[in-house]
BADO-410894 format. One record per residue: x, y, z negated of N, C-alpha, C in turn; residue in three letters. Coordinates in pm, whole numbers, padded with zeros to 5 digits, always signed. Each point is the difference from the previous one (the first is absolute). Example, Ala and Ser with C-alpha at 12.3 -4.5 7.8 and 13.67 -1.06 7.14 Angstrom:
<dokes>
+01319-00569-00780-00089+00119+00000+00090+00120+00000ALA;-00035+00105+00072+00082+00119-00006-00077+00109-00073SER;
</dokes>
This chain:
<dokes>
-02931+04031-04015+00133-00076-00023+00062-00039+00117MET;+00134+00011+00027+00052-00019+00114+00070-00153+00023SER;+00022-00023+00129+00055-00142+00010+00170+00018-00056TRP;+00044+00105-00001+00133+00024-00047+00023-00042-00153GLY;-00129+00078-00083+00006+00008-00112-00021-00160-00059LEU;-00078-00074+00057-00041-00169+00006+00149-00039+00021ILE;+00050+00036+00102+00141-00079+00035+00079+00003-00128GLN;+00049+00126-00041+00059+00031-00118-00032-00083-00124VAL;-00116-00023-00042-00027-00027-00107-00026-00143+00007GLY;-00026-00070+00128+00055-00169-00012+00132-00019+00011LEU;+00078+00092+00060+00174-00013-00005+00031+00001-00150ALA;-00045+00095-00067+00050+00017-00155-00028-00122-00066LEU;-00157-00030+00034-00037-00130-00077+00100-00134+00013TRP;-00009-00025+00114+00089-00124+00038+00157+00009-00061TRP;+00041+00129+00018+00137+00018-00018+00043-00036-00169ALA;-00114+00063-00070+00035-00014-00147-00058-00134-00036SER;-00096-00062+00083-00027-00160-00037+00150-00078-00009LEU;+00062+00018+00136+00102-00079+00034+00129+00007-00098LEU;-00003+00158-00025+00099+00049-00122-00011-00091-00120LEU;-00144+00013-00037-00009-00053-00157+00017-00156+00027THR;-00047-00078+00084+00007-00133+00034+00167-00040-00011SER;+00065+00093+00057+00140-00060+00012+00081+00049-00131THR;-00041+00085-00053+00047+00025-00155-00022-00091-00100ALA;-00151-00072+00016-00027-00104-00073+00094-00153+00030ILE;+00017-00007+00137+00070-00114+00052+00144+00026-00073ALA;+00059+00103-00012+00145+00035-00042-00024-00020-00149VAL;-00076+00054-00067+00031+00009-00144-00089-00106-00102LEU;-00087-00065+00076-00080-00099-00063+00099-00142-00051TYR;+00085-00041+00081+00078-00104-00060+00099+00068-00131PRO;+00007+00111-00002+00076+00039-00111-00067+00015-00125ALA;-00110+00067+00006-00115+00005-00101-00057-00111-00055ILE;+00006-00128+00074-00086-00105-00021+00028-00086-00124ARG;+00130-00022-00035+00054-00057-00093-00066+00075-00144PRO;-00009+00126+00012-00008+00090-00114-00182-00012-00023SER;-00053+00004+00119-00148-00015+00016-00057-00153-00063LEU;+00093-00071+00002-00044-00139-00034+00011-00015-00141ALA;+00085+00088-00100-00006+00006-00105-00126+00090-00087ALA;-00091+00051+00078-00116+00075-00068-00123-00079-00010VAL;-00070+00039-00094-00108-00064-00018-00098-00041+00116VAL;-00048-00116+00013-00056-00039+00139-00137+00105+00048PRO;-00058+00032-00108-00124+00090+00051+00077+00123+00065ALA;+00090+00038-00052+00068+00143+00040+00078-00002+00126GLN;+00042-00141-00013+00111-00030+00129-00134-00002+00130ARG;-00076-00051-00010-00121-00029+00062-00060+00124+00078ALA;-00015+00105-00086-00017+00140+00045+00112+00023+00065PHE;+00105+00009-00027+00092+00073+00071+00009-00048+00123GLY;-00015-00155+00038+00016-00064+00109-00134+00057+00090LEU;-00111+00020-00063-00116+00040+00073+00035+00128+00048ARG;+00064+00094-00054+00063+00151+00038+00069-00025+00118VAL;+00113-00091-00026+00107-00021+00093-00084-00044+00140LEU;-00106-00077-00018-00044-00063+00112-00065+00072+00098GLY;-00084+00111-00068-00067+00140+00095+00065+00109+00012VAL;+00127-00017-00077+00067+00139+00016+00031+00020+00146ALA;+00052-00033+00063+00019+00056+00168-00111+00076+00052PRO;-00124-00063-00024-00161+00077+00047-00012+00086-00080LEU;+00034+00010-00135-00048+00123-00069+00103+00098-00017VAL;+00146-00025+00015+00108+00111+00026-00025+00063+00127VAL;-00045-00055+00117-00014+00037+00102-00112+00095+00009ALA;-00123-00035-00045-00089+00100-00032+00016+00087-00049THR;+00015-00006-00128+00042+00116-00072+00111+00104+00046LEU;+00095-00047+00085+00097+00071+00055-00023+00082+00109PHE;-00096-00042+00060-00076+00063+00139-00124+00104-00045THR;-00053-00023-00127-00094+00073-00048+00098+00128-00043VAL;+00116-00013-00096+00063+00086-00059+00057+00100+00123ALA;+00019-00065+00113+00077+00117+00100-00099+00097+00033CYS;-00119-00054+00037-00119+00075+00021-00055+00093-00100PHE;+00033-00037-00122-00091+00075-00131+00019+00109+00003ALA;+00121+00081-00009+00027+00164+00006-00133+00080+00083PRO;+00028-00055+00127-00106+00053+00097-00159-00009-00034LYS;-00017-00139-00048-00148-00033-00047-00042+00102-00104LEU;+00094+00039-00088-00018+00087-00132-00006+00138+00048VAL;+00055+00048+00116+00028+00105+00034-00140+00041+00100GLY;-00075-00078+00041-00110-00022+00056-00101+00074-00071SER;+00019-00040-00162-00128+00040-00066+00079+00120-00098PHE;+00117+00014+00007+00064+00116-00074+00074+00089+00098VAL;-00052+00078+00074+00066+00070+00110+00165+00046-00005PRO;+00002+00073-00158+00127+00073-00016+00103-00165-00014HIS;-00036-00075-00013+00124-00100+00018-00002-00055+00140LEU;-00037+00042+00091+00006-00056+00131+00134+00062+00055ASP;+00086-00079+00004+00138+00040+00085+00037+00016+00118HIS;-00110-00044+00073+00017-00023+00156+00051+00140+00069CYS;-00069+00110-00065+00033+00108+00067+00158+00075-00020ALA;+00066-00095-00082+00146+00021-00027+00096-00068+00092ALA;-00051-00074+00082+00082-00070+00093+00002+00036+00135HIS;+00081-00012+00091+00031+00047+00131-00108-00076+00062ASP;-00039+00058+00119-00091-00053+00092+00016-00139+00044ASP;+00148-00025+00021+00048-00116+00059+00004-00114-00089HIS;+00010+00031-00139-00009-00105-00131-00121-00078+00040HIS;+00035-00159-00018-00112-00085-00011-00068+00030-00132ILE;-00134+00003-00004-00091-00013-00124-00048-00130-00030HIS;+00007-00017-00111-00075-00126-00054-00139+00068-00059LEU;-00076+00035+00091-00120+00097-00030-00121-00031+00095CYS;-00126-00038-00072-00117-00038+00098-00051+00159+00077PRO;+00042+00106-00055-00027+00124+00043+00087+00046+00116ASN;+00133-00060-00016+00076+00081+00083+00086-00141+00059HIS;-00087-00102+00052+00068-00129+00044+00123+00012+00075PRO;+00097-00084+00026+00085-00017+00127-00054-00071+00116PRO;+00069+00041+00090-00048-00065+00133+00067-00135-00021GLU;-00026-00078+00134+00031-00159-00014+00145+00012-00017VAL;+00051-00087-00101+00146+00017-00037+00047-00102+00054VAL;-00037-00124-00018+00082-00111+00101-00053-00035+00130PHE;+00036-00055+00082-00035-00051+00137-00122-00090+00009GLY;-00064-00063+00083-00109-00068-00026+00044-00174-00024SER;+00150+00015+00007+00056-00128-00033-00024-00030-00134TRP;-00045+00096-00103-00009-00014-00133-00124-00089-00034SER;-00102+00033+00105-00120-00032-00062+00017-00157+00037TRP;+00084-00060+00108+00003-00128+00016+00070-00065-00128TRP;+00100+00051-00055+00062-00051-00138-00104+00018-00100VAL;-00055+00119-00022-00115-00025-00093-00103-00111-00020ILE;-00044-00016+00151-00073-00103+00012+00043-00139-00009ALA;+00116-00018+00017+00066-00141-00025+00026-00020-00132LEU;+00031+00090-00068+00028+00006-00146-00126-00028-00087ALA;-00091+00059+00046-00158-00030-00048-00051-00148+00030VAL;+00017-00031+00105-00023-00119+00056+00047-00139-00066LEU;+00161+00035-00040+00071-00115-00092-00049+00034-00135ALA;-00031+00107-00042-00027+00001-00162-00122-00068-00002ALA;-00107+00024+00098-00125-00043-00011+00012-00154+00010ALA;+00062-00038+00060+00002-00164+00042+00068-00077-00109THR;+00105+00054-00073+00056-00073-00104-00113+00024-00144MET;-00076+00114-00009-00095+00016-00104-00108-00077+00025ALA;-00033-00006+00153-00140-00093+00019+00020-00157-00029GLY;+00123-00027+00032+00030-00144-00024-00027-00049-00172ARG;+00070+00112-00054-00004-00013-00164-00167+00002-00024TYR;-00066+00075+00069-00164+00056-00056-00069-00162+00070ALA;+00059-00072+00099-00070-00101+00052+00003-00102-00114TRP;+00144-00018-00060+00000-00089-00106-00089+00001-00115ARG;-00013+00169-00023-00081-00010-00114-00155-00007+00024VAL;-00020+00011+00133-00154-00022+00035-00037-00164+00004PHE;+00122-00081+00041+00000-00127-00015-00032-00074-00134GLY;+00068+00062-00093+00000-00066-00118-00123+00049-00095SER;-00056+00125+00033-00134+00060-00036-00114-00099+00030TRP;+00012-00044+00158-00076-00079+00040-00021-00141-00068ARG;+00121-00030-00032+00018-00150-00062-00109+00024-00134THR;+00055+00101-00068-00061+00009-00133-00171+00002+00015THR;-00051+00088+00096-00143-00012+00015-00065-00143+00053ARG;+00081-00076+00048-00028-00153+00038-00019-00063-00138THR;+00102+00031-00093+00014-00079-00110-00115+00053-00100LEU;-00010+00111-00009-00139+00048-00091-00106-00043+00049LEU;-00030-00035+00107-00149-00046+00042-00011-00147-00056ARG;+00080-00057-00043-00004-00139-00049+00043-00013-00158VAL;+00026+00128-00052+00071+00003-00125-00135+00012-00114ALA;+00013-00053-00103-00111+00005-00103+00096+00092-00123ALA;-00116+00069-00070+00071+00081-00106+00012-00063-00111ARG;+00096+00022-00082+00031-00061-00140-00035+00119-00085ASP;-00074+00000-00064-00031+00111-00104+00057+00014-00111GLU;+00052-00122-00041+00082-00002-00140+00125+00069+00015ARG;+00048-00028+00137+00140+00033+00040+00019+00149+00082ARG;-00136+00023+00042-00008+00117+00113+00068-00020+00111GLY;+00005-00107+00061+00080-00024+00123-00095-00076+00111VAL;+00040-00032+00121-00076-00073+00089+00093-00131+00022TRP;-00091-00103+00005+00050-00147+00010+00000-00038+00143VAL;+00076-00039+00081-00037-00030+00132+00057-00158-00020VAL;-00072-00081+00083+00027-00159-00005+00097-00043+00105PRO;+00140-00008-00035+00098-00042+00116+00098-00065-00049ALA;+00067-00056+00064+00084-00108-00048+00160+00052-00014PRO;+00022+00138+00058+00114+00044-00035-00018+00104-00116GLU;+00106-00026-00093+00030+00102-00150+00008+00120+00027PRO;-00088+00084-00004+00041+00179-00016-00090+00073-00110PHE;+00068+00091-00030-00080+00128-00059+00044+00124+00044ALA;-00101+00055+00106+00067+00140+00071-00111+00127-00069TRP;+00072+00096+00005-00078+00126-00021-00016+00067+00122SER;-00109+00069+00049-00027+00032+00100+00048+00132+00069LEU;+00011+00084-00108+00046+00155+00019-00080+00077+00111GLY;+00045+00104+00030-00066+00086+00115-00145+00030-00052LEU;+00004+00044-00133-00104+00050-00036-00123-00092-00068GLY;+00003-00137+00021-00037-00116-00022+00063-00051-00139ASP;-00083+00022-00123+00063-00054-00114-00019-00163-00034ARG;-00043-00070+00090-00044-00141-00025+00126-00072+00022ARG;+00029-00096-00102+00084-00108-00010-00062-00145+00061THR;+00041-00070+00095-00019-00120+00045+00095-00110-00043ILE;-00052-00112-00059+00076-00105-00039-00039-00155+00052VAL;+00065-00052+00057-00053-00152+00060-00006-00083-00098SER;-00100-00102+00016-00039-00125-00103+00131-00088-00026THR;+00088+00004+00131+00129-00084-00031+00075+00070-00096ALA;+00020+00131-00022+00076+00055-00115-00059-00026-00107LEU;-00143+00041-00018-00063-00026-00122+00002-00166-00070GLN;+00013-00083+00060+00019-00136-00020+00161-00018-00045ASP;+00094+00065+00060+00130-00014-00037+00049+00055-00103CYS;-00079+00108-00078+00070+00071-00114-00089+00001-00096LEU;+00040-00004-00131-00089+00015-00117-00050+00145-00016ASP;-00089+00010-00095-00064+00150-00015+00090+00090-00030ASP;+00094-00026-00084+00126+00104-00036+00082+00040+00113ARG;+00035-00095+00083+00093+00032+00127-00074+00074+00086ALA;-00143-00042+00004-00103+00077+00088-00024+00144-00028LEU;+00022+00032-00143-00043+00129-00045+00139+00103+00037ASP;+00124-00086-00018+00104+00074+00041-00005+00036+00138VAL;-00035-00080+00096-00020+00030+00135-00080+00107+00015VAL;-00150+00002-00018-00077+00103+00022+00046+00126-00067LEU;+00050+00015-00120+00083+00108-00077+00082+00072+00132GLU;+00087-00092+00058+00096+00065+00090-00049+00055+00106HIS;-00116-00061+00054-00085+00064+00104-00081+00103-00007GLU;-00040-00004-00137-00059+00144-00050+00091+00116-00017ALA;+00133-00030-00004+00087+00108-00038+00014+00040+00161ALA;+00012-00057+00090+00018+00032+00141-00114+00066+00037HIS;-00139-00012-00053-00107+00079+00026+00004+00129-00056ARG;+00043+00006-00135+00022+00127-00076+00080+00088+00073ASP;+00134-00049+00042+00100+00073+00060-00034+00040+00149ARG;-00092-00030+00048-00020+00044+00130+00107-00061+00110ARG;+00048-00125-00020+00112-00038+00063-00050-00042+00144ASP;-00103-00054+00023-00079-00023+00134+00008+00136+00086GLY;-00038+00115-00059-00017+00115+00103+00144+00030+00006TRP;+00102-00010-00070+00128+00063+00011+00077-00104+00097TRP;-00028-00122-00006+00068-00075+00098-00020+00015+00108ARG;-00158+00029+00046-00030+00020+00133+00046+00157+00024VAL;+00020+00078-00049+00038+00142+00021+00123+00007+00039VAL;+00116-00067-00082+00148-00010+00015-00008-00107+00141VAL;-00057-00078-00001+00003-00097+00119-00016+00090+00128GLY;-00119+00093+00009-00028+00080+00101+00109+00084+00055LEU;+00075+00047-00104+00089+00116+00016+00139-00069+00015ALA;+00023-00145+00004+00111-00037-00001+00072+00018+00159SER;-00079+00014+00096+00080+00066+00109+00077+00115+00012TRP;-00016+00092-00098+00108+00106-00052+00116-00031-00027THR;+00034-00128-00058+00119-00059-00030+00069-00074+00091HIS;+00153-00022-00004+00059-00093+00085-00051-00147-00059LEU;-00011-00078+00094-00076-00134+00005+00080-00070-00142PRO;+00142+00003-00004+00053-00058-00119-00036+00070-00134ALA;+00010+00119+00026-00042+00078-00123-00153-00026-00070VAL;-00089-00002+00118-00124-00022-00041-00041-00144-00031ALA;+00072-00102+00034-00023-00125-00073+00068-00014-00131ARG;+00104+00070-00037+00037+00005-00119-00048+00071-00122ARG;-00087+00097+00044-00061+00110-00076-00135-00090-00041LEU;-00071-00068+00125-00108-00079-00018+00016-00124-00112HIS;+00105-00067+00006+00054-00115-00082-00012+00058-00119ALA;+00095+00132-00056+00037+00056-00124-00135+00053-00047ASP;-00085+00038+00071-00154+00072-00027-00105-00141-00077LEU;+00022-00087+00078-00075-00136-00020+00040-00058-00141GLU;+00155+00002-00006+00061-00044-00130-00039+00054-00110LEU;+00009+00148-00016-00031+00083-00090-00151-00005-00048ALA;-00088+00019+00112-00131-00018-00030-00030-00141-00089GLY;+00038-00127+00051-00005-00087-00073+00047-00030-00135GLU;+00144+00076-00036+00024+00010-00124-00052+00097-00082GLN;-00087+00074+00053-00055+00076-00088-00138-00084-00048ALA;-00037-00048+00086-00133-00077-00023+00029-00122-00100CYS;+00130-00058+00018+00025-00110-00081+00035+00054-00136ASP;+00030+00123-00027+00046+00083-00126-00143-00011-00092GLU;-00071+00066+00095-00168+00017-00064-00038-00146-00025ARG;-00003-00085+00057-00039-00135-00052+00078-00064-00117ALA;+00124+00029+00000+00095-00058-00111-00056+00086-00108ALA;-00050+00133-00007-00037+00086-00122-00113-00054-00059ARG;-00110-00053+00120-00132-00030-00036+00019-00157-00080ARG;+00088-00064+00060+00027-00151-00049+00075+00006-00108ALA;+00093+00094-00022+00066-00003-00126+00125-00091+00008GLY;+00012-00061+00116+00127-00083+00003+00065-00022+00163ASP;+00108+00091+00022+00033+00000+00156+00043-00112+00048PRO;+00053-00097-00112+00043-00123+00055-00139-00092+00079LEU;-00091+00006-00078-00156-00067+00047-00016+00077+00141GLU;+00025+00126+00028-00049+00056+00104+00089-00055+00111VAL;+00129-00010-00020+00082-00032+00090-00013-00186+00054ALA;-00044-00060-00107-00006-00141+00016-00141-00013+00083GLY;-00097+00080+00000-00135+00016+00094+00038+00019+00119VAL;+00095+00101+00033+00036+00048+00133+00072-00113+00086ILE;+00090-00055-00090+00097-00116+00063-00094-00098+00015LEU;-00118-00021-00065-00100-00115+00025-00064+00025+00129ARG;-00072+00113+00014-00079+00040+00119+00102+00009+00111VAL;+00121+00039-00016+00091+00012+00122+00024-00144+00056ALA;+00017-00114-00064+00021-00128+00000-00134-00047+00061ARG;-00116+00030-00037-00154-00043+00075-00012+00053+00097LEU;+00092+00109+00042-00036+00056+00137+00088-00013+00100ARG;+00115-00077-00033+00088-00056+00071-00049-00011+00162ALA;+00056+00024+00092-00041-00022+00137-00126+00072+00020GLY;-00087+00080-00085-00114+00062+00052+00068+00119+00082CYS;-00101+00033+00087+00026+00149+00078-00035+00107-00099SER;+00086+00103+00005-00027+00138-00061-00112+00067+00036ALA;-00075+00060-00086-00118+00086+00039+00053+00137+00066PRO;-00097+00042+00067+00012+00131+00081+00037+00098-00099GLY;+00056+00143+00060+00007+00094-00039-00069+00074-00107PRO;-00149-00024+00026-00099+00049-00072-00041-00081-00132ALA;+00074-00097-00004-00039-00102-00118+00135-00012-00098LEU;-00029+00015-00136+00096-00016-00090-00013-00130-00110LEU;+00142-00054+00042+00006-00148-00070+00083-00010-00112ALA;-00025-00103-00094+00077+00002-00114+00136-00046+00029VAL;+00003-00078+00117+00134-00053+00029+00089+00054+00086ASP;-00022+00149+00026+00039+00062+00068+00151+00032-00004ALA;+00098+00041+00083+00121+00054-00035+00088-00122-00048GLY;+00121+00052-00010+00115-00100-00050-00049-00051-00162PRO;-00045-00134-00030-00005-00039-00102+00090+00000-00089VAL;+00126-00038+00043+00129-00019-00081+00014+00138-00075ASP;-00015+00121+00080+00050+00110-00053-00136+00033-00085ALA;-00103-00019+00021-00112+00050-00095+00026-00062-00147ARG;+00059-00156+00012-00006-00090-00114+00093+00080-00095VAL;+00118+00017+00103+00140+00075-00085-00041+00137-00083HIS;-00095+00099+00068-00026+00106-00042-00089-00047-00156ALA;-00099-00081+00023-00062-00001-00130+00086-00058-00104LEU;+00096-00049+00023+00090-00063-00121+00127+00067-00017LEU;+00025+00121+00082+00100+00075-00056-00014+00069-00121ARG;+00133-00012-00058-00001+00060-00116+00064+00170+00005GLU;+00054+00032+00093+00026+00139+00021-00108+00077+00009ASP;-00033+00124-00053-00116+00080+00023+00007+00073+00134PRO;-00103+00011+00061+00016+00096+00114+00016+00121-00037TYR;+00026+00086+00099+00022+00151-00031-00131+00053+00056VAL;-00062+00096-00083-00131+00057+00014+00037+00149+00008ARG;-00062+00068+00117-00014+00149+00017-00119+00054-00054CYS;+00028+00101-00077-00096+00056-00070-00086+00086+00090GLY;-00141+00022-00033-00087+00085+00058+00047+00149+00039ARG;+00064+00037-00116+00030+00097+00009+00090+00067+00105ARG;+00099-00107+00022+00118+00008+00090-00072-00005+00158LEU;-00108-00087+00032-00050+00017+00106-00095+00122+00028LEU;-00053+00051-00105-00080+00124+00050+00114+00127+00020LEU;+00130+00004-00055+00097+00092+00014+00038-00003+00140VAL;+00020-00160+00041+00038+00035+00139-00077+00022+00099VAL;-00141-00062-00026-00090+00040+00091-00049+00149+00027ALA;+00002+00068-00135+00007+00133-00012+00113+00066+00098GLY;+00111+00005-00044+00110+00008+00083+00007+00015+00130GLY;-00039-00154+00059+00009+00005+00151-00157+00122+00043LEU;-00084-00026-00074-00120+00089+00062+00070+00155+00000ALA;+00056+00066-00112+00048+00125-00031+00120+00000+00126LEU;+00075-00077+00049+00102-00003+00054-00049+00013+00165SER;-00109-00052+00014-00066-00014+00144-00054+00163+00018ALA;-00070+00045-00125-00063+00136+00037+00109+00104+00006THR;+00138-00004-00063+00088+00083+00009+00077+00015+00132LEU;-00006-00115+00045+00071-00031+00133-00063+00012+00102LEU;-00145+00018+00003-00072+00015+00145+00025+00091+00061ALA;+00026+00125-00040+00033+00111+00102+00133-00003+00032ASP;+00110-00028-00090+00134-00033+00102+00009-00121+00093PRO;-00095-00095-00037-00009-00107+00099-00040+00049+00138LEU;-00124+00089-00027-00075+00055+00122+00086+00047+00088HIS;+00073+00101-00053+00086+00073+00091+00108-00084+00053HIS;+00068-00075-00090+00100-00103+00059-00035-00078+00111ALA;-00124-00053-00001-00049-00067+00102-00018+00053+00132VAL;-00041+00151-00011-00035+00100+00104+00136+00017+00052GLU;+00105+00036-00074+00129+00016+00040+00074-00123+00064THR;-00030-00102-00018+00046-00121+00057-00051-00023+00137VAL;-00115+00010-00012-00079-00023+00146+00022+00127+00097LEU;+00036+00128-00043+00010+00088+00081+00163+00002+00052HIS;+00071-00070-00064+00142-00036+00037+00006-00132+00108VAL;-00072-00071-00049-00033-00133+00089-00063+00013+00144LEU;-00117+00059+00006-00058+00045+00120-00056+00143+00046VAL;+00091+00082-00087+00017+00154+00039-00144+00070-00020GLY;
</dokes>
C-alpha cells in the first residue's frame, strides 16, 4: 500500500466526517422538537446514533469508496482498473496513486489526530477518574443480599449504577436512612433500568465521540441523551410501581437530598441526573408519546444498507474523477 493511497483514504475519512458533523449541526435544531415527542427509549436510541454518526458515516463512506476495487481483487472480471487511462488516479491497492498531496498534508493530519486524541483523552481521563472512585467505594461496601446492592457507609446520599460492564449498584447509608423501603425500591428499579439499557456504555461511547461534533452541538446532544435515558428509566420504574406520581415524588425527594452534592463522573449513573423538572413533567404528561414501529426501523436500516451497496461503484468512480480534477 502506497503513501498516496493512505493520504487519499485519510482525506476521504476526514472530509466525510466534517461534512456529516456539519449536516448534524445544521439539521439537529430543526428535528429536535419532533424528536422530543418520541418515546424516551426510542429517542435515546436515535440520539445515540446521532452521537456516533460522524465516525460511523466517515468509516462507511471510506470503505464504500474502496469497496469496488476490494471486490474486484477477489472477482477479477469486476476489476475496472484496466478501463481507466494510465493517468487516472486509482483507489486501488494494486494500482495505487503516487503521493497525491505535498508533505504539508502529513502535518495537517498529525495536528488533526493530535487534537482529536486530546479531546477524547480528556473525556477518557474523566471516565477513569470516576471508575477509580467506584473501586475505592467498593472496597468499603457491604453486600445487601436482600436487595442485591452494595451499601457504602457515607454521609452523602447517593445511589449509583456503575455501568461499563459492571452491573452492580452502590447505595449510601445516608440515602437508606432518608428513604422508606418503597421509595428505595423505586430508586433501585430506576438504576436497574440503566443497567439493562447499557446506558453506562453508551454514555462513554458517545462521550468519546463528542469531539466529532461542534462543541455546542456535542453539549446539546449529551444533555438530550441524558434526559432521554433518565426518562426511559423513570417510565420503567413507574410501570413497576404502578404510579407515575409516586416515582415523580421520589425523584424530587432524592434531588432535594442531593442539593449541593457534586455530580458523579461519566461512568456513573445517578437517579437524580438530568433536569429533574423535565423528568417530572414527562411522568405526569397526559399526551402520549409518538412510537416508531420496529418494522419502520428495519425498513430504514435495510434501505440504507441497500443504498450503500448500490451506490458504492458510482461513488468509487465519482471520487476518482474528483481527485483527478483536483490533483491531476
